PAVONU-450207 format. One record per residue: x, y, z of N, C-alpha, C, O in turn; residue number from 1; residue in three letters; chain. Coordinates in steps of 0.05 Angstrom, whole numbers, plus 5000, padded with zeros to 4 digits. Example, Ala and Ser with C-alpha at 12.3 -4.5 7.8 and 13.67 -1.06 7.14 Angstrom:
BEGIN
n.east/n.north/n.up/ca.east/ca.north/ca.up/c.east/c.north/c.up/o.east/o.north/o.up/resi/resn/chain
5264/4886/5156/5246/4910/5156/5264/4934/5156/5285/4934/5169/1/ALA/A
5257/4955/5142/5273/4979/5143/5258/5001/5157/5268/5023/5161/2/SER/A
This chain:
BEGIN
n.east/n.north/n.up/ca.east/ca.north/ca.up/c.east/c.north/c.up/o.east/o.north/o.up/resi/resn/chain
5017/4977/4999/5000/5000/5000/5018/5026/5000/5037/5029/5016/1/MET/A
5012/5045/4982/5029/5068/4981/5025/5086/5006/5004/5086/5019/2/PRO/A
5047/5101/5012/5046/5117/5035/5031/5143/5030/5024/5149/5007/3/SER/A
5025/5159/5051/5012/5184/5049/5027/5203/5030/5015/5216/5013/4/TYR/A
5054/5204/5034/5068/5222/5018/5069/5214/4988/5069/5232/4971/5/LYS/A
5069/5188/4982/5067/5179/4955/5041/5186/4942/5040/5193/4919/6/GLN/A
5020/5183/4958/4993/5189/4948/4989/5219/4943/4976/5227/4924/7/LEU/A
5000/5235/4961/4998/5264/4956/5014/5273/4932/5006/5291/4918/8/THR/A
5037/5260/4928/5053/5267/4905/5039/5259/4879/5039/5273/4859/9/ALA/A
5026/5236/4880/5011/5227/4856/4987/5246/4852/4980/5252/4829/10/GLN/A
4975/5255/4873/4951/5273/4872/4960/5299/4859/4947/5310/4841/11/LEU/A
4982/5310/4868/4993/5336/4858/5000/5332/4827/4994/5350/4811/12/GLU/A
5011/5309/4820/5017/5305/4792/4991/5304/4776/4989/5315/4754/13/LYS/A
4971/5292/4786/4944/5289/4773/4932/5317/4770/4922/5323/4749/14/LEU/A
4934/5335/4792/4923/5361/4790/4937/5377/4768/4924/5392/4754/15/HIS/A
4963/5372/4764/4977/5388/4744/4967/5378/4716/4961/5393/4698/16/LYS/A
4964/5351/4714/4956/5339/4687/4928/5350/4681/4923/5358/4658/17/GLU/A
4910/5350/4702/4883/5360/4697/4883/5389/4687/4870/5395/4667/18/VAL/A
4899/5406/4701/4901/5435/4693/4911/5437/4664/4900/5453/4648/19/ALA/A
4932/5422/4658/4943/5425/4631/4923/5415/4610/4921/5427/4588/20/ALA/A
4909/5394/4615/4888/5383/4596/4866/5403/4593/4856/5409/4571/21/ALA/A
4857/5414/4615/4835/5435/4614/4845/5459/4597/4831/5467/4578/22/ARG/A
4868/5469/4603/4879/5491/4587/4880/5486/4557/4873/5503/4541/23/GLU/A
4889/5461/4551/4890/5454/4522/4862/5453/4509/4859/5461/4486/24/LYS/A
4841/5441/4524/4816/5438/4513/4801/5465/4512/4785/5470/4495/25/GLU/A
4808/5483/4531/4795/5511/4531/4806/5526/4507/4791/5539/4493/26/VAL/A
4831/5524/4501/4844/5538/4478/4830/5527/4451/4823/5543/4434/27/GLU/A
4827/5501/4449/4814/5490/4427/4785/5498/4423/4775/5505/4401/28/GLN/A
4771/5499/4446/4743/5508/4446/4740/5537/4437/4721/5543/4422/29/ALA/A
4758/5555/4447/4760/5582/4439/4763/5585/4409/4750/5602/4396/30/ILE/A
4781/5570/4398/4786/5570/4370/4762/5562/4354/4755/5575/4334/31/VAL/A
4749/5540/4363/4724/5531/4348/4701/5552/4350/4686/5557/4331/32/GLU/A
4699/5565/4374/4679/5585/4379/4683/5608/4360/4664/5616/4346/33/ILE/A
4708/5618/4359/4715/5641/4342/4709/5634/4312/4700/5651/4297/34/LYS/A
4715/5610/4304/4709/5602/4277/4679/5604/4271/4671/5614/4250/35/GLU/A
4663/5593/4289/4634/5594/4285/4625/5622/4285/4609/5628/4267/36/LYS/A
4633/5639/4302/4626/5667/4303/4632/5681/4276/4615/5695/4265/37/ILE/A
4656/5677/4267/4664/5689/4242/4648/5676/4218/4641/5691/4199/38/ALA/A
4642/5650/4219/4626/5637/4197/4598/5647/4195/4588/5650/4173/39/GLU/A
4586/5653/4218/4558/5660/4217/4553/5690/4224/4530/5699/4227/40/TYR/A
4575/5705/4227/4572/5734/4233/4555/5739/4257/4537/5756/4256/41/ASP/A
4561/5725/4279/4546/5728/4303/4556/5752/4319/4580/5757/4322/42/ILE/A
4536/5768/4330/4545/5791/4345/4544/5784/4374/4533/5763/4382/43/THR/A
4556/5801/4391/4555/5796/4420/4526/5800/4431/4519/5786/4451/44/ALA/A
4510/5818/4419/4483/5820/4428/4466/5795/4422/4448/5788/4438/45/GLU/A
4472/5782/4399/4458/5758/4392/4466/5735/4412/4450/5717/4416/46/GLU/A
4489/5735/4423/4497/5716/4443/4488/5723/4471/4493/5707/4490/47/LEU/A
4475/5747/4475/4464/5753/4501/4482/5770/4516/4476/5776/4539/48/GLY/A
4506/5779/4504/4523/5797/4518/4514/5826/4512/4508/5833/4490/49/PHE/A
4514/5842/4534/4507/5871/4529/4532/5886/4528/4553/5878/4538/50/THR/A
4530/5909/4515/4553/5925/4513/4557/5942/4540/4538/5946/4555/51/SER/A
4580/5951/4545/4587/5966/4569/4571/5992/4570/4562/6001/4592/52/ALA/A
4566/6003/4548/4551/6028/4546/4521/6025/4555/4509/6042/4568/53/GLY/A
4510/6002/4546/4483/5998/4554/4479/5993/4583/4459/6001/4594/54/ALA/A
4498/5980/4597/4496/5975/4624/4501/6001/4640/4489/6004/4661/55/ALA/A
4517/6019/4631/4523/6043/4643/4499/6063/4641/4496/6079/4659/56/ALA/A
4483/6061/4622/4460/6079/4619/4437/6070/4635/4419/6086/4641/57/THR/A
4436/6045/4642/4414/6036/4659/4415/6047/4686/4436/6046/4699/58/ARG/A
4393/6059/4696/4394/6071/4722/4373/6058/4740/4352/6050/4732/59/LYS/A
4380/6058/4765/4360/6046/4784/4337/6066/4789/4342/6090/4792/60/LYS/A
4313/6055/4790/4291/6073/4796/4289/6077/4825/4292/6058/4840/61/THR/A
4284/6101/4835/4283/6106/4864/4259/6091/4875/4238/6087/4863/62/PRO/A
4263/6081/4900/4242/6067/4914/4222/6087/4926/4230/6109/4933/63/LEU/A
4196/6080/4928/4178/6098/4941/4183/6101/4971/4193/6083/4984/64/PRO/A
4177/6124/4981/4181/6131/5009/4163/6113/5026/4140/6109/5019/65/ALA/A
4174/6103/5049/4158/6087/5067/4154/6101/5093/4133/6097/5107/66/ARG/A
4173/6119/5101/4173/6133/5126/4173/6163/5119/4184/6172/5099/67/TYR/A
4160/6178/5137/4160/6207/5134/4163/6220/5162/4153/6209/5182/68/ALA/A
4177/6241/5163/4181/6258/5188/4158/6277/5188/4157/6294/5171/69/ASN/A
4141/6275/5208/4117/6294/5207/4124/6323/5213/4109/6340/5206/70/PRO/A
4147/6328/5224/4154/6356/5231/4166/6370/5207/4159/6393/5202/71/LYS/A
4183/6356/5190/4197/6368/5169/4188/6359/5142/4193/6373/5122/72/THR/A
4174/6336/5140/4165/6326/5114/4185/6309/5100/4180/6299/5079/73/GLY/A
4209/6305/5113/4231/6288/5100/4221/6259/5100/4206/6250/5117/74/GLU/A
4229/6246/5078/4221/6219/5074/4245/6200/5072/4267/6209/5067/75/THR/A
4239/6174/5076/4260/6153/5074/4246/6127/5064/4224/6121/5072/76/TRP/A
4260/6113/5046/4249/6089/5032/4252/6065/5050/4239/6045/5044/77/SER/A
4267/6066/5070/4271/6042/5088/4295/6027/5081/4302/6007/5094/78/GLY/A
4310/6035/5060/4335/6022/5052/4358/6039/5059/4356/6064/5060/79/ARG/A
4380/6027/5064/4405/6042/5072/4405/6050/5100/4390/6041/5116/80/GLY/A
4423/6069/5106/4426/6079/5133/4402/6096/5139/4394/6113/5123/81/ARG/A
4390/6092/5163/4367/6108/5172/4375/6137/5176/4397/6143/5186/82/ALA/A
4358/6155/5169/4363/6185/5173/4366/6191/5203/4358/6176/5220/83/PRO/A
4377/6213/5209/4382/6221/5237/4355/6224/5252/4354/6217/5276/84/SER/A
4334/6233/5240/4309/6236/5253/4295/6209/5260/4277/6209/5277/85/TRP/A
4305/6188/5249/4293/6162/5253/4313/6143/5268/4306/6122/5276/86/LEU/A
4338/6151/5270/4359/6135/5283/4353/6132/5312/4345/6151/5325/87/ALA/A
4355/6108/5323/4350/6102/5350/4321/6098/5357/4316/6090/5380/88/GLY/A
4303/6102/5338/4275/6098/5345/4269/6067/5344/4274/6054/5324/89/VAL/A
4259/6056/5364/4254/6027/5366/4228/6019/5349/4228/5999/5335/90/LYS/A
4208/6034/5352/4183/6029/5339/4178/6050/5315/4168/6072/5320/91/ASN/A
4184/6043/5291/4182/6062/5269/4154/6064/5257/4150/6080/5239/92/ARG/A
4136/6048/5268/4108/6046/5257/4095/6074/5257/4080/6080/5238/93/ASP/A
4100/6090/5275/4086/6117/5276/4097/6134/5254/4084/6155/5247/94/ARG/A
4119/6128/5241/4129/6144/5218/4122/6133/5191/4127/6145/5170/95/PHE/A
4109/6110/5192/4101/6096/5165/4081/6114/5151/4064/6126/5163/96/LEU/A
4084/6115/5124/4067/6130/5107/4043/6112/5100/4046/6089/5091/97/ILE/A
4019/6122/5106/3996/6107/5102/3988/6107/5072/3986/6128/5059/98/GLN/A
3983/6083/5061/3977/6083/5032/3950/6071/5027/3941/6069/5004/99/GLN/A
C-alpha cells in the first residue's frame, strides 16, 4: 500500500495533468467558437452579451418613500442607513406613510 506522501505526490501530479488538459481543451474550444462566430457573423448582442455602454446607461429607479418625518416632511424609503430623525427609534410604525 502506498504511503501518504506517495499518494499526495500522485495527487499533485494528477492536478497538474488535469490543469494542463483543461487549458489545452479551453484553447481548442475558443478557436472553434471564434470560427463559428466568424462563419455565421454572430454579434455579442445575439449571444446575450450587452455592451458596456448599455449597462452604464441603465439607472436604478428610486424606491417609494415608506417613512416620513411629520415635523419636516423628510422621507425615507427604508433602505440604507436610517436618517438622523429616525435613528435610535425602536418602533418606526408611527412614521410609516399610510397608503
